[in-house]
FIKOLZA-1660 file (N, C-alpha, C; in steps of 0.1 Angstrom, whole numbers, plus 5000, padded with zeros to 4 digits):
% residues 59
   i   px   py   pz ch aa at
   1 4118 3986 9313  A  M  N
   1 4110 3975 9315  A  M CA
   1 4096 3970 9318  A  M  C
   2 4092 3966 9308  A  L  N
   2 4074 3962 9313  A  L CA
   2 4080 3948 9319  A  L  C
   3 4063 3947 9330  A  V  N
   3 4064 3935 9335  A  V CA
   3 4050 3931 9337  A  V  C
   4 4051 3920 9334  A  F  N
   4 4035 3910 9332  A  F CA
   4 4034 3900 9345  A  F  C
   5 4023 3899 9346  A  K  N
   5 4020 3886 9356  A  K CA
   5 4011 3876 9348  A  K  C
   6 4017 3867 9345  A  R  N
   6 4010 3855 9338  A  R CA
   6 4009 3841 9342  A  R  C
   7 4002 3834 9344  A  K  N
   7 3999 3823 9342  A  K CA
   7 4001 3806 9340  A  K  C
   8 4007 3799 9340  A  A  N
   8 4006 3788 9330  A  A CA
   8 3998 3784 9325  A  A  C
   9 4003 3791 9306  A  G  N
   9 3992 3784 9298  A  G CA
   9 3987 3798 9289  A  G  C
  10 3990 3812 9296  A  Q  N
  10 3987 3824 9291  A  Q CA
  10 3999 3827 9286  A  Q  C
  11 3998 3842 9278  A  A  N
  11 4006 3843 9266  A  A CA
  11 4005 3858 9267  A  A  C
  12 4020 3861 9261  A  I  N
  12 4023 3874 9261  A  I CA
  12 4024 3879 9242  A  I  C
  13 4017 3886 9240  A  S  N
  13 4021 3891 9221  A  S CA
  13 4028 3900 9219  A  S  C
  14 4041 3901 9211  A  I  N
  14 4052 3911 9209  A  I CA
  14 4051 3912 9196  A  I  C
  15 4045 3927 9190  A  G  N
  15 4044 3930 9179  A  G CA
  15 4040 3924 9167  A  G  C
  16 4028 3913 9174  A  G  N
  16 4018 3908 9162  A  G CA
  16 4019 3896 9154  A  G  C
  17 4037 3897 9157  A  N  N
  17 4042 3881 9149  A  N CA
  17 4051 3872 9165  A  N  C
  18 4052 3876 9172  A  V  N
  18 4059 3872 9181  A  V CA
  18 4052 3869 9195  A  V  C
  19 4049 3855 9201  A  R  N
  19 4039 3852 9209  A  R CA
  19 4049 3841 9222  A  R  C
  20 4049 3847 9236  A  I  N
  20 4055 3838 9244  A  I CA
  20 4045 3831 9254  A  I  C
  21 4046 3818 9255  A  V  N
  21 4037 3813 9262  A  V CA
  21 4042 3810 9278  A  V  C
  22 4036 3813 9286  A  V  N
  22 4042 3804 9297  A  V CA
  22 4040 3786 9298  A  V  C
  23 4049 3779 9299  A  V  N
  23 4046 3767 9296  A  V CA
  23 4041 3759 9315  A  V  C
  24 4052 3762 9319  A  V  N
  24 4051 3755 9336  A  V CA
  24 4057 3766 9342  A  V  C
  25 4055 3764 9353  A  V  N
  25 4061 3776 9365  A  V CA
  25 4062 3766 9381  A  V  C
  26 4077 3766 9382  A  E  N
  26 4083 3754 9389  A  E CA
  26 4089 3765 9399  A  E  C
  27 4087 3762 9411  A  R  N
  27 4097 3769 9423  A  R CA
  27 4103 3779 9417  A  R  C
  28 4114 3782 9412  A  D  N
  28 4120 3794 9410  A  D CA
  28 4127 3794 9394  A  D  C
  29 4114 3786 9387  A  H  N
  29 4124 3783 9373  A  H CA
  29 4107 3786 9363  A  H  C
  30 4112 3795 9355  A  V  N
  30 4094 3793 9341  A  V CA
  30 4099 3788 9336  A  V  C
  31 4090 3783 9326  A  K  N
  31 4096 3775 9309  A  K CA
  31 4083 3782 9302  A  K  C
  32 4093 3788 9292  A  L  N
  32 4083 3796 9280  A  L CA
  32 4089 3788 9271  A  L  C
  33 4074 3789 9261  A  A  N
  33 4074 3786 9247  A  A CA
  33 4079 3800 9239  A  A  C
  34 4083 3799 9227  A  V  N
  34 4084 3811 9219  A  V CA
  34 4080 3808 9206  A  V  C
  35 4070 3813 9202  A  E  N
  35 4065 3813 9187  A  E CA
  35 4066 3824 9179  A  E  C
  36 4079 3825 9169  A  A  N
  36 4083 3835 9160  A  A CA
  36 4083 3833 9150  A  A  C
  37 4084 3837 9137  A  P  N
  37 4088 3837 9122  A  P CA
  37 4099 3834 9121  A  P  C
  38 4104 3824 9114  A  R  N
  38 4120 3816 9111  A  R CA
  38 4129 3830 9112  A  R  C
  39 4124 3837 9105  A  D  N
  39 4137 3853 9103  A  D CA
  39 4137 3864 9116  A  D  C
  40 4129 3854 9122  A  V  N
  40 4135 3864 9137  A  V CA
  40 4140 3857 9150  A  V  C
  41 4157 3858 9150  A  D  N
  41 4167 3851 9158  A  D CA
  41 4158 3855 9172  A  D  C
  42 4159 3841 9178  A  V  N
  42 4152 3841 9196  A  V CA
  42 4165 3833 9198  A  V  C
  43 4172 3837 9211  A  H  N
  43 4184 3833 9217  A  H CA
  43 4181 3837 9235  A  H  C
  44 4185 3825 9241  A  R  N
  44 4186 3832 9258  A  R CA
  44 4198 3845 9254  A  R  C
  45 4198 3852 9268  A  E  N
  45 4203 3862 9268  A  E CA
  45 4222 3860 9266  A  E  C
  46 4222 3854 9276  A  E  N
  46 4238 3850 9274  A  E CA
  46 4244 3844 9260  A  E  C
  47 4235 3835 9253  A  I  N
  47 4244 3831 9241  A  I CA
  47 4242 3841 9230  A  I  C
  48 4234 3857 9228  A  Q  N
  48 4228 3865 9224  A  Q CA
  48 4241 3876 9228  A  Q  C
  49 4245 3875 9238  A  K  N
  49 4258 3884 9238  A  K CA
  49 4271 3875 9238  A  K  C
  50 4270 3867 9238  A  K  N
  50 4286 3857 9229  A  K CA
  50 4283 3856 9214  A  K  C
  51 4271 3860 9208  A  I  N
  51 4273 3859 9193  A  I CA
  51 4274 3874 9190  A  I  C
  52 4270 3884 9199  A  Q  N
  52 4277 3898 9196  A  Q CA
  52 4289 3899 9197  A  Q  C
  53 4293 3896 9211  A  H  N
  53 4307 3896 9212  A  H CA
  53 4317 3893 9203  A  H  C
  54 4315 3879 9199  A  A  N
  54 4319 3874 9187  A  A CA
  54 4319 3883 9175  A  A  C
  55 4310 3889 9170  A  K  N
  55 4305 3897 9160  A  K CA
  55 4316 3910 9161  A  K  C
  56 4317 3918 9172  A  E  N
  56 4322 3927 9176  A  E CA
  56 4340 3924 9174  A  E  C
  57 4342 3912 9177  A  E  N
  57 4357 3903 9172  A  E CA
  57 4363 3906 9162  A  E  C
  58 4355 3901 9152  A  T  N
  58 4355 3899 9139  A  T CA
  58 4354 3910 9132  A  T  C
  59 4371 3909 9123  A  P  N
  59 4375 3925 9118  A  P CA
  59 4365 3927 9103  A  P  C
% end
């Protein structure tokens, strides 16, 4: 796992076509904005796990 320190307004670039921007840092919450091409799925981890689980259950 790679760990970054970023302040509000700073970003991280992934693969040249995905950009994650720190929008707001409040107490124990961080708001992020994700800029990615439409063909790249972007989900919260818990939603991605539900999607994966549903795919595994489908014959």
